[in-house]
N, C-alpha and C positions, 0 to 999 in steps of 0.2 A: 593703352597696348600701345608697344612700338612699332612705326610702321614697317613695315617690310623692306629689306633691302633690295635696291635695281640689281636687274640682270645688265652686267655686260655685254653678254649674247646678243645680239639684236643690233648694238651702235656700230655705225661704221669706224675705221679708222681714225675720219678728222672728229666724230664726235669724241671717241675716246681720247683722241689729241687733248680735247678742251676742259675733257676732266682731270687731266692729269695736269694742265698749265694752269684748273683750277684750284688743284691741291699746290699749287709752287712747287711742280717736278719741270723738269725738261722737258719742250714737246717730243723727243726723239723716244722718250718713254712710250708714247701713244701705240706709237708700229710696234714697238716691242709687244705691246699687251694684245694688240689684234693679233701679231705673227703668234703668240703663243695660243689664243684661243681657237682662229680660225684657222690655220696650219698645223697645229701640235693639239688639239683639242685638250688642252691645259682643262680642269674643271676644279681648279684652285688656284688664288694666286700664291700659295707657297710654293707650288711648282715652277713658278717663274723667277728660275735661281740669277739670270740676269740683272732684276731689278734689285734697289737697294731694300733692304728689311723695313728700312722710315715709309716707303711707298708700301709696301705690301700690306703693313698696318692701317696705314690712312684709307687703302682700298678695301680694306676688309671691314673698316668700321661704317662704310656708305655703299659696300656695292656687293656683289654675289658673282662668280662666274655667271652661274644659271643655267649648266649642265642638266638634263634632266636626271633622276636616276633609273636605273631598271628596277621594273618590277616582277618582271617577269621574262625569262627568255627560252625557246623552244628553238631545235635545231634539228632539221629535216636530214635523212641521206644524201639526197642530191645538194644540201652546202646552204642551202637559205634558211636564212636565222628571223625568226619574228620575235620581237622585243615589243612588251608592254613597257610604256615608257611611262614616269610618276613626276609631275611636276610641285611646285612648292607647295599649292596649295591644294594636295592631294586627288587632282585627277588625274586618268590617266587617259592613253592613246595606244596606236598600233604604229611600229612602223616594221618593214621588212629589209632586210640585206639580201641580194640576188647575186650570187656571184657565178658571172661565165668565164669560158676561156680567154674572152679578150676583153672583158670590162666587170668591173661591177657596179649594180646599180642599186638604189637606194628607191623605196616607198615612201612617202611621207605623207602623213595628216595635216590638214589644218583646219580640225574643229573638233573638240570633243564632242563625240557622237558628230548625228548629222540632221541639218532640217530637210533634206531631200524626200528623205520617207519614201524611198523608194523598197517595193514587196519584195525585191528578193535577194535585198540586202538583211547582214547579219545587226550591221553600226543601225541601220534605222529603225529595227525594233527595241532598241536602247533609247530612241529619244535625241533630244541635242541638250547639252549643258551650258558649254561656252565654246568661244571662239579662240583660236592660238595668234600670240602675239608672233610679229616676227621672227625673233629672237628664239621662242617656242619651236619654229617649226625648223627650222635652220637648228639648232640645237638636238632635233633629232639626229638630223646626219653627223654633226660630231661628236655624238654618243658612240654610232656605229662605228666612225671612222678612228674612233677610239680604240675599237675592239678587234679592227681586220687590220692585217698588215699592208694587205693590198689598198691602193690610191682608189677612192670613190670617182667613177668618172658620168654618170648617168643618173638622173632624179626624174623619178615620176611623181606627182602629184597625183597619186591614186588609192589612197590612204583612206581615212576616216575621214567624212565632211566634203563640203562641196567646195571648193576653192573660190569659184566665185561669189559664193554667199559671204566669202571672209576676205574680201578684194584689195584693201589696202594693205592688208597683213601679206597677203599670198604675192604679191607683185614687191613689195618691197623686199620679203624672202629670196625671191628669185633675184632681184639688184644684189644681194647678198653673197648669193651663193657665186654670182658670176665675180663681183668686185674683191671680196672680200676670201672666200673659199677659194676662188683660180677655178672653176668647172664652167665650161664653155657653155654659153647659152643653147647653145644648140643641141645640146646634151640632156636638155631642162623639156619636160612635158607636162601641161596642166592638162586634166582631163576635167570637162563639166559635162554636167545633164543638159545643158545648153540655157544659159543663165542671158536671155538676147543682150541684153541692153550692156551687159557686163564684158562680151564678146567683143562688141563695135569700142567698148572704152579700151578693152586690153591689144585692139589692135593700134592704137594710139601711142601706147606706151615704148615706140620703139623697143621692142625686145624681141628677139630673133628665134624665140622657142615655137615647140610645137602644139598645136592644141588637138586634144585630143576630144571628139565629140561621142558622147555616149547616147546611142540612136536606140540601139535595143528593138526596134519594132520599125515597119515600113510605113505604119501608118498613125495618125493623131488618137482614135480611138485605143486602138492598142497598146499605146506609149503610154495613153492617161493612166491607165490601168496600171502599169507595171512603174511609172514614174509621177505622181500625184502632180510635181511641179509643170509636169508636159500640157495640165490645164490652164497654165496662166500664159505660157507660149506656146505657139504652134507650130510645127515643121519649119511652115514657109518661114517663119520668120526668124524662125535657128538659125536655118540654112542661108537665109539672105543676110544675116548677120557673120555668119562663117565664111559667106563670100567676101565681103568688106574685109575680113579678116586676112584671108588670104590673097586678095589685091595690095592691100599696104603691107602686108607684111614677108609677101613674095615664099611665104611657107606653105609647103603641103599638110592637109588634115591628116589625120587618123581617125577614121570613124571606127567607135569600138562596137561590137555586135555580142552580146550575150545570148548564147544558145539555148533554150530552155525546150526539154522536152515536151514538145507535143505543145505549147506555147506559140513558140514565133521562129519556128525551125523546117518550115515547111518550103516545097521548093518555089509554091504561090509566091509567098513572103519573101523568097528569095530574089524573082522576078520583082515584086514589086520594089525592091529595096535597090536595085540595079538603075529601074528607072525610074526612083527618086532621087537618087545620085548625077545622073544621068543628067538628070532636067535642070539640078542645081548649079550644073557648069564647075562642080565643083572638084579640085586636083585632089589625091589622096587615095591610100590602099586603106581596106574595110580590114581590122581584124575582131577574127572572131575568136569568142571566149566561151568554149563549154562550160555550161553553169558547174560550179562547183559548190558542191549541195550543202545549203544551210538548211535548217528545219525552219520552214516558213508555215505562215497559215495558211498559204495557199499550196501547200504542198508540193512546190514545185520541185520536178526530178533532172536529173542528168540527161542531154540528147543522145539518142544512139549513135554510135562511131560510124556508120554508115550513113547517117544523114548527115551528119557533120560536113563529111566529105562529100555529098553529095550538094549540099545547100553550098559548100567553098568551090566547087566545080562549075555550078550554074550561075556565081557572081563573073567568076573568070570566063566563061564562055561570052559573057555582057560585056566583058573588056575593063571589067576591074580589077587591079590587083590587090589580089586576097590572101592574107597571112593567117595562122591558125597561132593564138598563143599557146606557149607550153606550158604546161600544168605544172607546176611546181608547190613544195610543199604542202600539197595533201593531206598528209599525215600528221602535220602539225597545225592543223585548221589554220590555213594560210588566208580565206577567204576575208576579207577586211570584216572586223569586227567580232569573229567567232574567239579571238581569244582572251580577248576581256569581257565576253559573255560569259567563260567560261571559269575565270580566274576572279573577276573584280565585279565592283558592284557600284555607280557613281548615281549622286542626284541628276535627275531627268527633268529633261521640260517636255513638256507634251507638245507634239507638232504642230497642233490648231491652236496654239497661240502665237507661234511663230507665222503663221501664214501671212502675212502682212508685214513683217519686219524683215525679209528680206529684200533684195536687191531688186 
C-alpha cells in the first residue's frame, strides 16, 4: 500500500522552502507556495499558476495541499455558517463562520470528538477519535476563508475537543495563524475546561492570546457533575494556574459560564461565582452563555430569560464585568457536536480509556 501524501498545510514558509530546495527548485518558490496556501486558500498545486509546471508535477508526486473538504454546510438566517469538515482519512469535525458588522470570526475544532466528557455537550456524547494536527486545525479556517469574501480576523478555539489535551498541535496552529495567515495573536482565543499544568505551560509560550476558562459552576462538587475532568483538577489549582497565566502574559482572561436552567443559574450561585473570582484576584469578564438545547441524558433545559438577566445583574453588582453571548445559529444546530451527530457517524474511543492519557 502506498504511503499517504504529506500535507503542505501546517508547514511554515521556511519548511516549505526546504521542500522546494530538495526538489532542486529556487528558494523563492517556497514563499510563493506559502502565499498561495495561507493567503489565497489554494486547494491544489494546479491553482498555483506562477509555479512552473515541472514543480507542480514534482509536488503532486509527493505532497498534497491538505485542505479539508466540506462534507456538509448549513446556513442560518443570521449569516452563521456551520460546516462539517472531512479529512483525508474520512473523519469529520465541525467549524463555524460567524460574520459580524465589524469582523468575521471563526470557531475551530482541535480534536475529532472530545475526551473531556462534559455532560451538557453534544460532542462529548460521540466520544473521542483522534487529535487533529496543526495543519488540520488551520485548514478549517483556510477552507472557510476560501468561501467568504470578507477577511477572517478573529478565531476562537471553542469547537470540538479540548485544545489543551492536544497541546502541541494547538500551539503550533496558533503560531501558524499569526506568522503565516497574518491574524493578530490578540484576536485568537483558546477555550479550556481547565487543564491546570497546560495552562501554565501555555503562559510560557510568549503568545499574547486570550485564554477563556469554562467554569460553568462556582464549586468543585457541581463542576465535577458537569465536567468530569474537574475531578482531576480542582478550582483552586485551575485558578492558580490562570493567575500564573495572567501575570506572565499580562492578558485578562474570559470566564465562560454556561447557564443551565435549574442547575447552575440561581442567584446564590451567582454570588458564589462572584466571590470565587474575587478571591482569585483574576482580571477578566464573565461571559454568560444560555444553554443551547442539546438532547442529553441529564435532560438539561434552557434557563428562563428573567433568570439569565438576574444572574447577570448579580455579578455586575458584585463588580464583575459581565456579558451575555449572542445566540447565533440555533436553527442550524450550531451548538458544538449537533451537526456531526445529525449527519455523520465515526469510530469512537470510549471516554474511560482516555482518562489517563490526557495532560
